[in-house]
N, C-alpha and C positions, 0 to 999 in steps of 0.2 A: 475377498472376491470372489462374484460367483462365477463358477466354470462349466465350460457346455462343450458338449463333443461336437457341434458345426455350428458355426455363426454364419448366417449370410447378413451382408452388409450393405444397407447405403442403395438399398430396391425401395423402388415403389409397391408396396404389399397390399393387395387385396384381402380389407378387411370385411364382415360384413357391415354393406352399406356405406363403404369408404374407400378412399385411395390412399392410405398412409406413408410417409418415407418413414422406415423404421430399421433397425435390426429385427432380425428374428434368432431368437438362442434355444439349440435343440438339446437333450438331454435323453440318453435312454429310448431313442425312437420318438418320444414327443415333442410340442411346443412347448417349452416352459417359460417363455418371456418374448416379450416385445416391447420396446422400450428404443426410445429413439438413439441409443447409443448405448451398445453392450459391450462388456468386454470379450477378449479375445476368445475363441472355440479351440480345441485341437486340432478341428481343419477351418478357416476364413473362407468364403463365397464371397467376392465384390461383384455385386449385383449393381452397381451406382449406374443409372442410365437406361436401369432393364425394369420390365415387372415383374414380382413374383405373385404368381396364382396358385391355389389352391389345385391338386394331383386331380388331373381329370378321373371322373365316375363313369364308363361306356355300361349303360342297367340295358343294354341290347345289342348283344353278338351271340354268333353261332362259331365254337372251336371244335373241331374235330368230333361234330356231330353224328351219329351214324343216318343213312339214308334208305331208301325202302327201293330204290331204283337203282342201285348200282353206280350211283355216283359217288365221289369222294372230295371232300373238302380240300382244300389246298393245306389251310394251317390246323395243327394240333397245337398244344397247350404252350409248347415252347415258340414256334416261330409267330402263334397271333399277341402272346406276351408280348417278346423282344416286338415285334411290331407297336403294339400298344402304346408301350415304352415311350418308344423313339419319337411318339406325336402326344407325348404329355401327359397319354391317363395310365392313371397307378393302380387305378383297382374296374376292374372288370367284372360283369356278372353276365356268362351266358348258361345254355341250356341243357339239364339233363333231362333227355326228350324219353317217354314212355313208351317202349312199340307196345302194338294192340296184341294183347294175349301175356304179354308181360308185367309183372308188378312196379309200381312205382319205386318202391327200396330196391329194386335190382339195376333202375336207370338211376338212380345216385351213386349207388356203389359201384357200379360202371365208371361215371365220371369220375369219381373221384381218382379211378384207376389210372384214367388217361389224364387228369392234372398233374399225379406225384410224379416228382422228382422232376417237373418239365418247368410248371408255370414259374415265371421270372416277378409277378409282381400279385398283389395280393386279390382275392376275387372270393366271390359269392357264388350261390347256382339260384338261377330259376329251375321250378318242375316246367315240363310241357305235360299237358295231361290228355291222352288220347282215347282211353277204356276206362271213364270212369264206374267202373263196376262197385256194388254197393260195400265191396271189403275197400276198395279204395276210398268211396266219401266216407264210411264210418270208418275204419280203421287208419289205412297209411294214409290217406292229408293228414288227418288233427295229427298223428303223431309225427310227422316231416315238418307240420309248422312249429309245434312247440320246441322242436331243433332247429330251429332255424333257418328252413326254407318259407318264408315266409311270401312268398310271391309268383305266381305259376299262369303260362298261357294259354290260353283255346283256341282253336283254329273254327272257323267259318267255312273253310274253305280247304283245296285238298283231300283226295278221297284217302288217303291214310291215317291224316291227321284229324277232320272235322268232324265236330259233334252236331249234334242235331239241338234244336231247339229246348227238349224238355233235357237232353243231360245238360244243357248250359246252364241251364236252371238249375240242375241241381248241384253245378260246379259252384254256382256265385250264394246259394244257401249253404254253403262249406265255409266258402270265406267269410260271410257273412258271421256265422258262430264262433268262426275260431279267429277272425282278426285278420285276413291276409288279403293281400292285393290282386286281382285279377285281370293280367295283360288280354287283350282281344283281339287277332285280326281279323279285321271286319271286311269280307266279300263276300256276296252270294255267291256260293257254288252250283248250284241248277244254273243261276243263268251263265254263267262263265260255260260252265260245260255246253249248254245251249248254241251261246255264239262262237265256240270254239269248234264244235260241230260242224255249223253253217258254212266258218270261212275256210276251212279245211275242205269241205263239198264245192269248192268256187277256186282251190285250188291257192289259195291265200294264206301261204305256210310261213313265209320270210321273219324274219325275228321281227319287225316293226307292228306284224298281224296279233301280237303277244300284249302288246297296248287297246288294239281294238278288241281283242277279246276281253278288256278290261277294264271297262270307260269310268268312269266319274259316277254316274249312276247308281255301277254294281255295290263302287263302295260306299257311296251316302246310302242307300237300303239298309246293307246294312250296318253300317254305323247308326243309322236310327233303330234300327230291332235291337243293335246292343245294348244302346242310351236307355230302350223301353224296359227291356230284363234287369238292366240294373235297378229303374223307379220300381218294379213291380215286385224286385226281390229287397230292397233297400238297402244297396249297398255300392259304396266306390269301385270303379273300374278304370282302368286303364286303357284307352283307344290307342294301337300300337303303330308306328310308321305312316299316318296320316301324310297323305298325298294330296288330295284334292280338293279347292277349295269350297266344294259343294258339301263333302264331309264335313270339314272345317266349320262351318255355317250350321250345321247341323249342331255340334261342339257346342258351341258358342251361345245356340240358342237355350240348349240345354242349362247351361252352367249359369245364363240371364236368370232361367224360374228357378233355382238354386239348386238344382241336382251337381251332387257331390261327384265329380267326372274329371276327369285328368286325360289330357293327350298327349302323343308324342310325335314329331317326326324326325328325319334324318336328312344330311347334307343333300341325298342324291335328290330329291322334288326342292333344295335351293338352288343347284347348280348344273341338275342335268333337265332335258326336255324329249319328248317322243323321237325328237329330231337324231335323239344318238341311237336311236334302233332303224337306225336305216343308213347306216353305214355298208361300204365296198361290201359284196359278198355276204360272207357270214358277220360279219363284225359287227354289227348290232346285239348281238347275243350276249356281246358282255356287258351290254346295258338291263338285260333282261332280268329284273326283279318284279317281286309284288306287294303292294301295287307297284305299277312301273310310273317313271316318269310323267308329268303330263308336259300340254302346250306348253310355251314360255311364257305365256302371258299368266300361266298358271303362280309360277313362283315367287311374283311380287306377293300375290293372296298370303301365301305360307309365309314369306318375312312379317308380314303385315300382324298375321297370327302369333308370329317369336314375341314382336315388341306389344302387342298390345293383351300378352298373357293368357291368348287360349291355349296355348302348349306349357305343357308343364317340364318339358325335356326335352333334351338333344341326344340321338343317340347313333350306333353309326349303322345299325342292323347289318355287321359283316357278315358275311355269307359268302367266303371266297369258294368258287369254283377255277382252276385254273381256265384258261383258252383253248390252249392248244395241248389238250389229254382228250382220251377217249373214256376216263373218268371224269372229265370237266364236261366243261360247256359243248362240247363234242361225243357226248356221248353215246348220240345215234346216228352222228355224223353231221356232215356240212349242211346236207341237203333234208336234213330232219326238220317236223314242222315245230315251230316254236312252241310247241304242247311240251316237248321231249327234251327241253334245255333247262339241266337246272336252275331253279330259280334264285337268284342272290348276287350280289357282288361286293367287293373287298374295301372296307371304308375305316378300320379301327385308327388306322394311323394318320389318318388325314382329317378327320371329324372336326378337332380341335382348331388345326390351321386354318381349313375354308370357313366354320363358322368364323374365327378372330378376324378376318375380310369383312364380315358385317359389321364389325366395330367401328374398324377403322374405316368403313363408306357409309357410319352415322346411321345403319339401318338397325342396331342396338346397343346398347350402351354397356359398360366392360359389366357393372354390377348383374344387368342381364344376361352377358355371357357365364360368368361364373356363374349365376344363379341353374343354367340350361343344363351347364355343361358339368355340375359337379355338386356344388349343394343340391338344386332339387332331385337331380336321383339320388343321394344318400339318402336325403330325407324318405323319399319316395319308398325305399326298399329296405328302412332301417338300420341303416349305416351312420347315420351321422347324428352327436357330434364326430364321431371318430373319425368319421371319411367328408370329404366336402368342402371344408371351412377350415381357414389360418382363423386358430385361436389356441389360446393357452389350454393342453390338455388334450388337443387333437393329435394325431397321429403327424408326423412331419413328413406329411406327403407335400410336396414344394413343388412348383415348375417358373424356372426364371426364362423370360421370353426377351429375347433383341426384338423390338417392332423396329427399328431403322435397318431390316437385313430381309427383303425381300426374297420370297423362294418360288422357282417353278417348278411343279411335282413334275416328277420325272418317276417310272417304275424303277428305274437301275436302281435309285438315292432308296427306294422303300425297303421295308425289313420283313413282311410277309412274305409266304411259301408262293404266293398268289404270281401267275405270269404276265398282270398286266394292272393298269390302275383304269376307272374310267373317267379322272380328272386329268388325265396327261396334257400337259402346257398348259393349266390350269398356272395363273400367278399369283399366291399368296400374301401379303406384306408382311406375314411373321410364321416365325418356327420354334418352336421350345428348345433353348439352347441346352441348359442343364435341366437333368429331371432327378429327384430326390424322393425315394420312400422311406419311411420310418427314418429320416436322420441319414439314409446314407444314400450315396450318389451311384446310381443306374447307368446312366447314359451321359454325357456330355461333350459337346462339339462333335457330334457322330460318334463317340465311341462308346463299346457296351460295356459296363463293369457290371452289369447282373449277372449270377450266378443262375443255371437252370435247377430251378425246385426251391428258391428261397422265396416266393409268393406263398401267402399263407392264404388259408381258407377262412372266411369270417360269416359266422352264422347271424342271422340278419334279426333284429327285434323285430315286434308285431307292431302295427300302430294298434292306435288306443281302441279298443272292444266296440262295437256296434252297439247303440243302444236295442234295446228288448224287441222283440219284433211288435210288439203291442200299441210300443209307446209313439208308433209313426200313423201319419196318417192312412184312412182307409182308403186313398190312392194309391199308397207306396211309395207318394212323392217324398222324395226329401227336402225339405223347405230350408232355406241358408236360417231364417228366424228361428226355427226350432234348433239350430246343432247346438 
């Protein structure tokens, strides 16, 4: 008789493409059996009447990331991963951010030190490239890609982060030559600066004017430009945190003509709106993020993009700054212009429950939910099939959901070190009940069993190498029929 370290019994298990009533057998941290009935394990979990889904993979979150303005993120790797696991996420990929004048290698070493002894769940790292010197492009980036840092983010806005068009092309070229994924924050920096100066000159500095300084056309223009660069260099890219229907349409059109292009959105664009920036006094600062939430009607378009496949993944873009903190949202005081408010909102714990509401409401099906939140990001960042799927041989990262127990989101119940949630008072139809990583129960019915430092660092595989440059059409356009 087979023996298992853990058997999950009687649940409805989300296998690739199907929801199946079966048991899950785990040994040595891996899934080793899926069958209608398995023998008991050293520990059995009764999942009758519940869903068993893959542990979530959050491919875009910020923990303990250095900033250049004196602000301080609320979550380090201890509190951030604790919050993630209570929300059903078992793998996170935050960012090792290069400071201009610093080497990328120094940023990676610093980020490993920040995670060491703290991370409760498994993690990989993206890079943020802010200073693409010849040494970075020719030596550091290729070496780090080979070591498993196979994705990096670039910015088209923020003065201390943005790259010029020429620098973007240089970075895309390295990605193409060495098989990496480039994530692009697409907003037009000069337009934002011009609008911000004009708004401030007119005395319009309250948090709501953050949205006025970053209208949808600015995201649309930068998205179009990023897609054009991707076509020119002939390399896939991921447009991150897409907020507006207009930018989404640029992506849809490019995908329709065969461009190898991916897109990500976030719960804030499905559940918040620019009205949330108008709270009394300084309250609207709680929802300042970039791009900002759009008008309420925009949310339906983003949901439609999820259902129709425009978006490949849904991430939290967790970037937590405490509200009542001089190193957080009130960095320059409550009377300061919106331009000085640190950008970002907490969301790593609420990502999965919020999106699961879309399943219950019929906006997306369960298979799409799993793909957007687990399988898709694991594939995109080179962690599949180890992560993001329930299959024999995969890590036993499993989440048991009770879809019969609605929960009203309240900051007092969350586990981030942030002091607010922008989703306060929203009722979701389900919440993760038991969270398992590599066969070990990390959280169960509100109780924490994970230990600081037990999360493992995961080098990522590279995607398939790009075709030789000369193999593409003279226009640089990637055609689906040529793939």
